[in-house]
C-alpha positions in Angstrom: 8.3 -135.3 94.4 11.7 -134.8 92.8 13.1 -136.2 89.6 15.5 -135.4 86.7 14.2 -133.5 83.9 15.4 -130.9 81.3 14.5 -127.3 82.3 12.9 -125.4 79.4 14.6 -122.3 80.5 18.1 -123.1 81.3 18.0 -126.5 79.1 20.1 -128.1 82.0 19.2 -131.4 83.3 18.6 -130.8 87.1 16.4 -131.9 89.9 12.9 -130.7 89.0 10.4 -130.3 91.9 6.8 -131.0 91.2 5.1 -128.1 93.0 1.4 -128.9 92.4 -0.8 -131.5 90.7 -4.2 -130.3 90.0 -7.1 -132.2 88.3 -8.4 -129.9 85.4 -11.2 -132.0 84.1 -12.7 -135.5 84.5 -14.6 -137.3 81.7 -16.3 -140.6 81.7 -16.5 -142.5 78.4 -18.5 -145.7 77.8 -17.4 -147.9 75.2 -20.0 -150.6 74.1 -18.6 -154.0 73.3 -20.1 -156.8 70.9 -19.3 -160.3 70.3 -20.2 -162.2 67.2 -20.4 -166.0 66.8 -20.3 -167.5 63.2 -23.0 -170.5 63.1 -22.1 -171.7 59.8 -23.6 -171.7 56.4 -25.2 -173.8 53.9 -25.6 -174.2 50.0 -29.3 -175.2 50.0 -31.2 -174.0 47.0 -33.8 -171.5 48.1 -35.5 -171.0 44.7 -36.7 -173.4 41.8 -34.1 -171.8 39.7 -31.1 -173.5 41.1 -28.6 -173.0 44.0 -28.5 -169.7 45.5 -25.4 -167.9 47.1 -24.1 -169.4 50.3 -25.7 -168.3 53.3 -24.1 -167.7 56.7 -25.7 -167.2 60.0 -24.0 -164.8 62.4 -25.2 -164.4 66.0 -24.2 -161.0 67.8 -24.2 -160.5 71.4 -24.0 -157.3 73.3 -21.3 -157.5 75.9 -20.8 -155.5 79.3 -19.8 -151.8 78.5 -16.4 -150.6 79.3 -16.1 -147.5 81.4 -13.0 -145.3 80.9 -12.2 -142.3 83.2 -10.3 -139.5 81.4 -8.5 -137.2 83.9 -6.6 -134.1 82.7 -4.1 -132.9 85.3 -2.1 -129.7 85.4 1.4 -130.1 86.9 3.5 -127.3 88.0 7.2 -127.7 88.1 10.1 -125.6 89.4 13.9 -126.0 88.3 16.2 -126.1 91.2 19.1 -124.6 89.2 17.4 -121.5 87.7 14.2 -121.3 89.6 12.2 -121.3 86.5 8.6 -122.4 86.9 6.3 -123.9 84.4 3.3 -126.0 83.9 2.2 -128.8 81.7 -0.9 -130.8 81.1 -1.2 -134.5 81.3 -4.0 -136.9 80.5 -4.4 -140.2 82.2 -6.9 -143.0 81.3 -8.2 -145.5 83.8 -10.3 -148.4 82.7 -12.9 -149.6 85.3 -13.6 -153.3 85.6 
C-alpha cells in the first residue's frame, strides 16, 4: 500500500510505502449500559406533621453490554525518496453489535 506522507528523516512529502502491519495487542473491554425511567412523583403527606418532600420513583434497567475490541498495530514504513524506515503504533477500536 502506498500513499503520501511526510518522512521524519528527509521531511519531504513523497510516496511512503507500508512495509508491514503487525498486531501488537488485542484487548476486549465490556461496557455495561443502564437505562432509567422516571415514573413520576407525588406530594402526599407521609407523616402526621404535614406534607413531606416530593418523592420520585425511578426504575433502572440493566441493558445489553457493549463489547469493544481494542487492537494495537505496529506499522512499518519506508520512504521512497531517502529509504528511511520507521515504525508507528496505532490503536483501532471496533464495537461489536
